[in-house]
MILO-354296 format. One line per field, with one value per atom (N, C-alpha, C): residue number from 1; atom name; x, y, z. Coordinates in steps of 0.05 Angstrom, whole numbers, m for minus. Layout:
N
i: (NUM,...)
at: (CA,...)
xx: (X,...)
yy: (Y,...)
zz: (Z,...)
***
This chain:
34
i: (1,1,1,2,2,2,3,3,3,4,4,4,5,5,5,6,6,6,7,7,7,8,8,8,9,9,9,10,10,10,11,11,11,12,12,12,13,13,13,14,14,14,15,15,15,16,16,16,17,17,17,18,18,18,19,19,19,20,20,20,21,21,21,22,22,22,23,23,23,24,24,24,25,25,25,26,26,26,27,27,27,28,28,28,29,29,29,30,30,30,31,31,31,32,32,32,33,33,33,34,34,34)
at: (N,CA,C,N,CA,C,N,CA,C,N,CA,C,N,CA,C,N,CA,C,N,CA,C,N,CA,C,N,CA,C,N,CA,C,N,CA,C,N,CA,C,N,CA,C,N,CA,C,N,CA,C,N,CA,C,N,CA,C,N,CA,C,N,CA,C,N,CA,C,N,CA,C,N,CA,C,N,CA,C,N,CA,C,N,CA,C,N,CA,C,N,CA,C,N,CA,C,N,CA,C,N,CA,C,N,CA,C,N,CA,C,N,CA,C,N,CA,C)
xx: (m451,m445,m443,m433,m434,m427,m410,m411,m379,m378,m350,m331,m339,m321,m316,m327,m318,m310,m309,m285,m263,m258,m233,m225,m229,m219,m212,m227,m206,m194,m193,m167,m152,m146,m122,m119,m135,m125,m110,m131,m111,m79,m78,m52,m35,m36,m23,m20,m39,m31,m3,m9,9,44,37,65,74,69,71,80,70,83,101,105,128,153,158,171,180,161,164,178,166,180,216,218,247,259,250,268,275,254,262,283,276,298,323,320,349,364,353,365,362,347,352,381,383,401,420,408,439,460)
yy: (m25,m5,m23,m45,m56,m89,m87,m117,m129,m136,m138,m158,m172,m182,m155,m142,m114,m101,m97,m73,m83,m120,m133,m136,m139,m139,m102,m80,m62,m50,m63,m55,m67,m92,m113,m96,m84,m73,m51,m36,m7,m14,m28,m29,m48,m67,m72,m47,m23,m12,10,16,35,17,m3,m26,m15,m31,m27,4,34,53,67,49,57,41,22,0,24,27,43,73,82,114,103,82,83,73,61,43,63,86,126,126,131,166,141,116,103,107,93,107,140,159,175,195,186,195,179,150,134,132)
zz: (209,192,163,159,138,135,120,115,117,152,153,137,118,99,72,75,55,71,92,108,110,117,115,82,66,37,36,40,35,59,76,97,85,74,62,31,26,m11,3,26,26,35,58,66,40,16,1,m11,m19,m41,m11,2,17,15,21,18,m5,m30,m49,m55,m44,m60,m41,m21,0,m7,m23,m33,m55,m74,m111,m99,m74,m70,m61,m52,m36,m44,m76,m102,m108,m127,m147,m121,m99,m82,m81,m76,m81,m104,m121,m168,m155,m156,m161,m129,m105,m96,m73,m92,m85,m93)
***
């Protein structure tokens, strides 16, 4: 369907942003309600 390396890069980037957004949201939640 495409370049496997490009697909791996997209998956890694998506996972990284997902984890980062969860960390940021958890920090904001703790600061607001903690």
